[in-house]
N, C-alpha and C positions, 0 to 999 in steps of 0.2 A: 539204441539212440534215436534222437528225434532230427528231424531237418530244423536246419536251421531258421526261422524266420526271416521274413522278406527283411532288406534294408531299408531304413527310412529314405524319404524323398533326398535327392541331392542338395535343396536347397535349406532342409533342416542340420544336413552333415553339416554344412558348412558355416551353420548358426553355432552348432552348439562346439564345433573345432575351434572356431575364433575364440568362444568365449575361455574355451580352457588353454587356449595359448596364452592368454592375456595374464593368467594366474602367476602369482609369487614364485619365489624360493625352486622347486623343480620345474616350474614352467608347464605344469601340467596340473590342472583343476580335477583331482580326482572327486568331485561332488558330481560330476556325470556319469561316473559308474560307480562310487560307493553311497549307498541307500540310507546305510548309518552303520554307526562304528568308524575303528582307527582301522587299516591297513596295519599297522607298525602292530597292534596288540589285537588280533582278529577275533577274541571272545564272540563280541557279539556283530560281529561284519555282516553285513547283508551289500552283497553285491549286486548288481545291475548284468546279471547272466550275458540277457540279448545283444545289450550294448557292448559288452567285451567280446563277444563273438562279431558284431558285423562292422559297428563303429569303424577303426583303424583299418581291416582290409579292405572297405570302402574308400577311405581316403585313398589307399594306396593304387588301388583300380582307376582313380580318379587323377592320379599322377599328383597329389597333393602334398608336396615337402613336409607340410604340418602334420604327419605321421610319424615323423622325425620325433617329435617331443614326445608321443605316446612310446613310442619300443625303446628309447632309452631311459623313461623315468621308474624309476626301482618303484614308485608307488603303483604303475600299470603292470609292473614284473611281478610285485607282490600279490596284486590281485588276482592273475593268471594265474599263480600257485596257488591260490586260496582255492578258486576253481575247481584246480585240478587235485588237492587233495580230498575235494568233494566229489569225486569224478563226475565233474561236468565237463561236457563238448566248450573246447573254445580255450582251453587252458595251455597248457606248455607246451603241447606240443605243436598247436594252433600259433604261439608267440614265434617257435624255432621258426614256420612256414611264413609268417608275417616279416620276420628279418630277414629270410632270403628274397623273399618278395620284393621286399624294397628298396634291397641291395640293388636286384634286376632293372627295376621299372621305373624308381625317382629317379630325375638329374640331380645328383648330390655331388658335394665337393667331395676332394678324399678324407678330408678330417672327420665329416659327418660319416662316410662310408667303415672309417675305423670305429670311430663309436658304434655304428651298429654290428661291427666284428666283434668287439669287445664284449658286448652284451651279448650274440649270440655262441662264441665260448663261454660266457659266465652259465649260462641257462644251460647249456650243452652239458660243462663236465659236471654240474651238479644237479643233473634232469632226476636223478632217483631220491637224493635227499631233497629237493624242493617238491616232490611228489608228494612226501611224507614226512614232513618237516616235523623234527624233535622238539622243536620249542616255536613258540608264536613267530618271534622276531628273525629266523632262522634266516630267512630271506635277506636282512639287512647286517645281521652278522656276516653272514658269508661275502656278502658286496663288501664289507670293511676289507678283506682281504685281498680286494685285488689292485692294482696298480691305482697312487695315488688321482690319478689323473684321469682315470676312467668314469665314465657316466654314471655306473654303480656305485661307486666307492663315494665319489662325492653327493649324490642323492640320501644315500645312508648315513654319511658322514653329517649333513645339513638336521638328519632325523635325532641322532646317536643320546640326545637329552631325553628321548621318550623310551628309550628300552637300555639293558645293561649293557653297554657296548664294553668289547674287549679289543684292548687296543693291542695291536699286531706290530711288533719291530722287526725291524732288518726283513721286512717281507720283499719280496720281488717287485719289482717296479717295471718289469718287462711284459706282455702279453703271454703268457705261456703257450707250449705246440698244440696241449691236448684241444681237441675240435666237441668232443662228445663220450661220454661213459657209458655203456650199456652194462646194465646187470642182467644176469640172466639163473642166478643164485646156484651158477654151475661153471666148472671152466670150459673155455671155448676149446675146441681142440681142430676146428677151421673156420676159416674164415673168407668168403671170397664177395668182390665187389660185381654186379650185375653188368653185363657192357655199355648198358645205355648209361650207367652211372645213378641208376634212383634207387634200387634195393642194396640191401648188404644181407647176406646169406651167411648164419652163423650156427656151427656144428656144435651142440654142447652135450658135455658129459649125461648120458640119460637118454641118448640114442634121439634127441628132438635136433632138428634145423628150424631154427626161427630165421623168418624172411624181416627186414626192419628197414624204413624210409631212410633212408643217407639224410636228409634234411631235418627229418622232427622226431627221430629216435624212435617213433611210433610203430607197434610190432605189429605187420599186414597180414602174415598168415604164419603157418608152422606145418611142419611135417611130421610127425610119428609112427611109430609102428616098427621101426627097422628092430630086425633082431639081433642085430651087435651094434659097438661103438661105431660111431660114424665118424671119420677118422679127417675126411678133409669133404672140400665142398668145390664145385665149380657150375657154371653157366653153360650153355649154348649161346652161338654166335647171336641169337637174335633176342635173347635174354628173356625168351619166355619160357626155358625149363631150365 
C-alpha cells in the first residue's frame, strides 16, 4: 500500500465540486473521476484513483455539504466498487468511512442523514459481492433491489436503459435491519465488540480470530496458531487485549 497523495488546494476543491454539483440526472458529474469509459459497463473504464481517495474526504473535512451529492450517487459508489475490485486503496472500505464521517461531521437535515444511512447499509450488506462483482452492472442491479425512495435505487433506475435491468416485484419498501455482512469463508463460533466500539473480534472455524473495523468492515488483524477450536472471544476493559 502507498500513502495517499497530498490533497489539492482548497480553491481547486471548491471549483471542481461546484462544477460537479451542477450536472444533470444523478447530480454528480462523473467526468471529474471517470477518465474514460462508462461506470455502468466498466469494460474499458479508467478511474482517477487519486481523486477518489482524496476529494470527498476533503469536502467532509471542510464540512462542505456538497459531499452528500457524491456519497449518495450510484455512479460514485460504482467507481468505488470498481477500484475495490482492482485492489486499489480508496474503495468500498474507504466509502463506508466517508459515509460515517459525513454523518458525524456535516450539519445535515434528517432526510439527508437517512439517505446516508440507506447507502451505508446498501454497501455494507453487499460488501463482499461488490468487491468481486459477478457482472459489470452488479452495483446497479443490486441498487434496484433497494426501496424505491432510496437514492441508490433512484439513481440506478435513471440508468436502467444502459443495462439489462431486472424488474423486482413486491420488494420490501423499508430499509432492512442488516448493517453489514462479513464473509470469512467459514462459520463464526463467537463474536465480541471491543469496549470502545471500534473493532469486532470474530472466532472462525479453523482456529483463527479476525479483528474487523466496525465501520468499514476491513480486517485489521488476525490471531492464528491456536491448537484447538476457538469457541468464544472477549476483550479486556481497555480494548487493548
